[in-house]
RODREN-245278 format. One record per residue: residue in three letters; residue number from 1; x, y, z of N, C-alpha, C, O, CB in turn. Coordinates in steps of 0.001 Angstrom, whole numbers. Glycine has a CB too. Layout:
<tivos>
- res, n, n.px, n.py, n.pz, ca.px, ca.py, ca.pz, c.px, c.py, c.pz, o.px, o.py, o.pz, cb.px, cb.py, cb.pz
- ala, NUM, X, Y, Z, X, Y, Z, X, Y, Z, X, Y, Z, X, Y, Z
...
</tivos>
This chain:
<tivos>
- res, n, n.px, n.py, n.pz, ca.px, ca.py, ca.pz, c.px, c.py, c.pz, o.px, o.py, o.pz, cb.px, cb.py, cb.pz
- unk, 1, 14557, 29914, -27728, 13600, 30970, -27603, 12694, 31828, -26319, 11984, 32819, -26145, 12818, 30455, -28306
- unk, 2, 13295, 30656, -25597, 13211, 31136, -23667, 13907, 32054, -23510, 13653, 33199, -23136, 13776, 30122, -22415
- unk, 3, 15464, 31241, -23996, 16219, 32670, -23202, 16034, 33789, -23516, 16034, 34758, -22757, 17527, 32824, -23228
- unk, 4, 15797, 33785, -25043, 14881, 35483, -25498, 14560, 36255, -25115, 15012, 37400, -25084, 13952, 35740, -25869
- unk, 5, 13080, 35510, -24451, 11852, 36217, -23766, 12522, 36692, -22439, 12304, 37827, -22013, 10436, 35145, -23478
- unk, 6, 13266, 35892, -21846, 13720, 36094, -20404, 14689, 37417, -20518, 14931, 38172, -19576, 14579, 34649, -19759
- unk, 7, 15078, 37520, -21542, 15944, 38709, -22124, 15575, 39960, -22289, 16027, 41063, -21980, 16326, 38500, -23252
- unk, 8, 14423, 39447, -22983, 13433, 40890, -23217, 12306, 41300, -21994, 12055, 42490, -21801, 12394, 40629, -24723
- unk, 9, 11750, 40401, -21311, 11510, 41082, -19600, 12352, 41653, -19217, 12063, 42833, -19021, 11336, 40267, -18421
- unk, 10, 13691, 41295, -18910, 14421, 41605, -18214, 14313, 43349, -18173, 14090, 44185, -17297, 15595, 40900, -18603
- unk, 11, 14664, 43375, -19934, 14770, 44581, -20306, 13889, 45701, -20534, 14144, 46897, -20395, 15225, 44456, -21083
- unk, 12, 12493, 44981, -21015, 11687, 45879, -20686, 10201, 44988, -20095, 9155, 44771, -20706, 11553, 46876, -22015
- unk, 13, 10499, 44701, -19044, 9388, 44171, -18140, 7764, 44282, -18352, 6905, 43413, -18200, 9629, 44803, -16938
- unk, 14, 7604, 46094, -18883, 6150, 46082, -18758, 6011, 45539, -20042, 4784, 45493, -19958, 5352, 47468, -18452
- unk, 15, 6258, 45034, -21294, 5740, 44720, -22392, 5388, 43380, -22286, 6003, 42689, -21474, 6513, 45008, -23413
- unk, 16, 4318, 42789, -23110, 3865, 41611, -23598, 4461, 40968, -24274, 3688, 40220, -24871, 3003, 41638, -24088
- unk, 17, 6062, 40710, -24721, 6469, 40136, -26091, 5793, 39240, -26421, 5578, 39486, -27608, 7671, 39676, -26251
- unk, 18, 5123, 38031, -26097, 4572, 37236, -26617, 3323, 37709, -27587, 2716, 37003, -28393, 4341, 36462, -25658
- unk, 19, 3134, 38955, -27316, 1535, 38669, -28252, 1847, 40263, -28641, 817, 40873, -28926, -477, 38177, -27140
- unk, 20, 3133, 41093, -28710, 3398, 42546, -29210, 3869, 42136, -30698, 4518, 41126, -30971, 4674, 43501, -28227
- unk, 21, 3433, 43079, -31574, 3959, 42709, -33243, 4323, 43685, -33490, 5138, 43384, -34362, 3057, 42249, -34436
- unk, 22, 4379, 44972, -33381, 4563, 46231, -33678, 5696, 47165, -32381, 5706, 48339, -32011, 2942, 46776, -33818
- unk, 23, 6471, 46048, -32033, 7300, 46894, -31059, 8243, 48292, -31254, 8155, 49275, -30518, 8150, 45990, -30612
- unk, 24, 9111, 48169, -32342, 9697, 49800, -33180, 8366, 50468, -33833, 8426, 51691, -33968, 11044, 49491, -34795
- unk, 25, 7773, 50148, -34043, 6503, 50434, -35149, 5872, 51309, -34098, 6175, 52501, -34131, 5384, 48939, -35804
- unk, 26, 5047, 50892, -33179, 4486, 51238, -31977, 5517, 52263, -30930, 5040, 53039, -30102, 4117, 49815, -31317
- unk, 27, 6449, 52147, -31078, 7530, 52983, -29708, 7668, 51999, -28288, 7957, 52237, -27115, 6592, 54774, -29010
- unk, 28, 7386, 51061, -28878, 7455, 50552, -26907, 8805, 49697, -27362, 8871, 48668, -26690, 5648, 49157, -25907
- unk, 29, 10053, 49838, -28437, 11236, 49617, -28146, 12128, 51079, -28958, 12460, 51169, -30140, 11570, 47989, -28663
- unk, 30, 12364, 52244, -27668, 13403, 53054, -28557, 14751, 52827, -28666, 15437, 52192, -27864, 13432, 54271, -28230
- unk, 31, 15169, 53442, -29829, 16479, 53190, -29789, 17518, 52358, -28746, 17952, 51227, -28965, 16794, 54268, -29846
- unk, 32, 17901, 53432, -27213, 18737, 52765, -26559, 17599, 51663, -26669, 17653, 51368, -27863, 19366, 53362, -25149
- unk, 33, 16821, 51059, -26225, 16236, 49768, -25811, 16477, 48532, -26819, 16327, 47361, -26469, 14716, 49988, -25633
- unk, 34, 16999, 49067, -28547, 17174, 48302, -29187, 19089, 48470, -28766, 19736, 47430, -28891, 16363, 48534, -30651
- unk, 35, 19425, 49029, -28564, 21102, 49133, -28754, 21391, 48504, -27761, 22465, 47906, -27817, 21908, 50533, -28767
- unk, 36, 20492, 48374, -26356, 20583, 47474, -25053, 21135, 46012, -25894, 22202, 45449, -26141, 18786, 47290, -24070
- unk, 37, 19573, 45809, -26158, 19044, 44758, -26428, 20174, 43814, -27315, 20589, 42702, -26987, 17737, 45124, -27084
- unk, 38, 20478, 44460, -28321, 22127, 44308, -29634, 22769, 43699, -28796, 22896, 42489, -28982, 23256, 45847, -30304
- unk, 39, 23345, 44268, -27687, 24855, 43981, -26561, 24320, 42635, -25749, 25018, 41632, -25599, 25254, 45612, -25086
- unk, 40, 23084, 42767, -25295, 22675, 41548, -24523, 22980, 40502, -25118, 23923, 39838, -24687, 21385, 41425, -24229
- unk, 41, 22144, 40019, -26449, 22413, 39297, -27642, 23560, 38862, -27472, 23764, 37782, -26918, 22319, 39946, -28824
- unk, 42, 24568, 39686, -27954, 26102, 39416, -28339, 26859, 38609, -27494, 27637, 37699, -27781, 26877, 40623, -28412
- unk, 43, 26454, 39164, -26176, 26986, 38864, -25363, 25995, 37238, -24753, 26764, 36277, -24737, 27162, 40231, -24554
- unk, 44, 24847, 36942, -24396, 23854, 36274, -24092, 24509, 34528, -25218, 24960, 33430, -24892, 22189, 37373, -24576
- unk, 45, 24208, 35163, -26450, 24162, 33857, -27523, 25655, 34043, -28166, 25945, 33288, -29093, 22723, 33964, -28917
- unk, 46, 26484, 34870, -27790, 27748, 34612, -28479, 27793, 35310, -30162, 28785, 35192, -30882, 27907, 32868, -28482
- unk, 47, 26638, 35967, -30544, 26747, 36087, -32318, 27284, 37801, -32206, 27528, 38349, -31131, 24737, 35791, -33459
- unk, 48, 27368, 38307, -33229, 27513, 39572, -33760, 26518, 40105, -34676, 26376, 39705, -35832, 28644, 39619, -34344
- unk, 49, 25674, 41236, -33992, 24736, 41544, -35156, 24963, 42662, -36051, 24688, 43774, -35598, 23483, 41756, -34681
- unk, 50, 25437, 42580, -37306, 26256, 43415, -38238, 24967, 44547, -38119, 23774, 44254, -38028, 26745, 42634, -40000
- unk, 51, 25560, 45928, -38146, 24710, 46738, -38507, 23535, 47010, -39690, 22499, 47628, -39446, 25364, 47389, -38493
- unk, 52, 23822, 46524, -40828, 22652, 46307, -42220, 21424, 45146, -41387, 20472, 44465, -41768, 23699, 45248, -44097
- unk, 53, 21925, 45346, -40437, 20686, 43883, -39825, 19660, 44496, -39102, 18478, 44167, -39205, 21373, 42564, -38548
- unk, 54, 20251, 45740, -38079, 19801, 46461, -37232, 18081, 47346, -38016, 18076, 48563, -38199, 21242, 47445, -36818
- unk, 55, 17020, 46603, -38308, 16218, 47025, -39113, 15202, 46840, -38235, 15131, 45923, -37417, 16182, 46477, -40380
- unk, 56, 14078, 48082, -38475, 13105, 47752, -37687, 12214, 46379, -37596, 11707, 45948, -36561, 12420, 48663, -37897
- unk, 57, 12117, 45681, -39118, 11769, 44218, -39200, 12354, 43388, -38495, 11752, 42345, -38242, 11896, 43721, -40295
- unk, 58, 13628, 43585, -37992, 14238, 42421, -37447, 13591, 42421, -35771, 13693, 41491, -34971, 16071, 42561, -37604
- unk, 59, 12892, 43792, -35534, 12929, 43809, -34074, 11671, 43894, -33769, 11463, 43696, -32572, 13699, 44849, -33424
- unk, 60, 10487, 44178, -34580, 8996, 44864, -34099, 8154, 43363, -33205, 7026, 43405, -32713, 7828, 45523, -35950
- unk, 61, 9076, 42166, -33207, 8590, 41277, -32325, 9544, 40388, -31830, 10681, 40400, -32304, 7596, 40623, -32837
- unk, 62, 9240, 39644, -30970, 9943, 38649, -30591, 10901, 37743, -31749, 12089, 37658, -32059, 8954, 37888, -29933
- unk, 63, 9512, 37103, -32188, 9037, 36207, -32904, 10333, 36564, -34603, 10900, 35739, -35319, 7030, 36517, -32969
- unk, 64, 10341, 37789, -34646, 11438, 38767, -35723, 12820, 38542, -35170, 13776, 38305, -35909, 11140, 40665, -35703
- unk, 65, 12926, 38629, -33667, 14180, 38871, -32899, 14644, 37510, -33393, 15451, 37531, -34322, 14103, 39177, -31134
- unk, 66, 14299, 36444, -32965, 14608, 34948, -32435, 14703, 35058, -33983, 15848, 35503, -34071, 13416, 33731, -31401
- unk, 67, 14245, 34943, -35298, 14345, 34747, -36714, 16130, 34902, -36692, 17011, 34042, -36696, 13310, 36026, -37745
- unk, 68, 16183, 36435, -36668, 17278, 37545, -36773, 18776, 36052, -36220, 19663, 35514, -36883, 16823, 39427, -35208
- unk, 69, 18350, 35914, -34768, 19190, 35420, -34059, 19759, 33819, -34730, 20870, 33341, -34959, 18505, 35442, -32675
- unk, 70, 18128, 33269, -34903, 18647, 31669, -36065, 19277, 32118, -37192, 20383, 31580, -37132, 17245, 30603, -36840
- unk, 71, 19225, 32920, -38391, 19742, 33447, -39184, 21258, 33715, -38880, 22066, 32984, -39452, 18998, 34394, -39414
- unk, 72, 21605, 34443, -38251, 22920, 34890, -37418, 23791, 33595, -36988, 25012, 33451, -37048, 22455, 35750, -35957
- unk, 73, 22734, 32641, -36508, 23870, 31553, -35821, 24289, 30471, -37229, 25238, 29692, -37144, 22962, 30420, -34220
- unk, 74, 23567, 30558, -38280, 23340, 29607, -39264, 24501, 30262, -40094, 24985, 29524, -40952, 21747, 29488, -39931
- unk, 75, 25133, 31772, -39962, 26052, 32247, -40794, 27657, 32129, -40100, 28688, 32294, -40752, 25572, 33730, -41135
- unk, 76, 27605, 31840, -38787, 29126, 31465, -38312, 29929, 30204, -38780, 31072, 30010, -38364, 29105, 31296, -36848
</tivos>
C-alpha cells in the first residue's frame, strides 16, 4: 500500500489520499489523471488493468485502488 500511496502522491501531491474517499466523484482525479495512474500502476506493479475495471468505484479512494490491485494480482 505504501508503494501505491507514493505513486498517488507523485501524480497529485496536493491531494491527501489517506483521507479522501471521493476522488472521482468530487473531481479531484480527472480522466487524464486516471489514465496516468493506470499506466503507472501497470508499469510499477506489473499488472494489466482491464477496461471493464476502469469505473469510479475502483478509483474513488486509495483503498479502492488498492483493492483493485489486490484483486487483479490474484487473477494472474
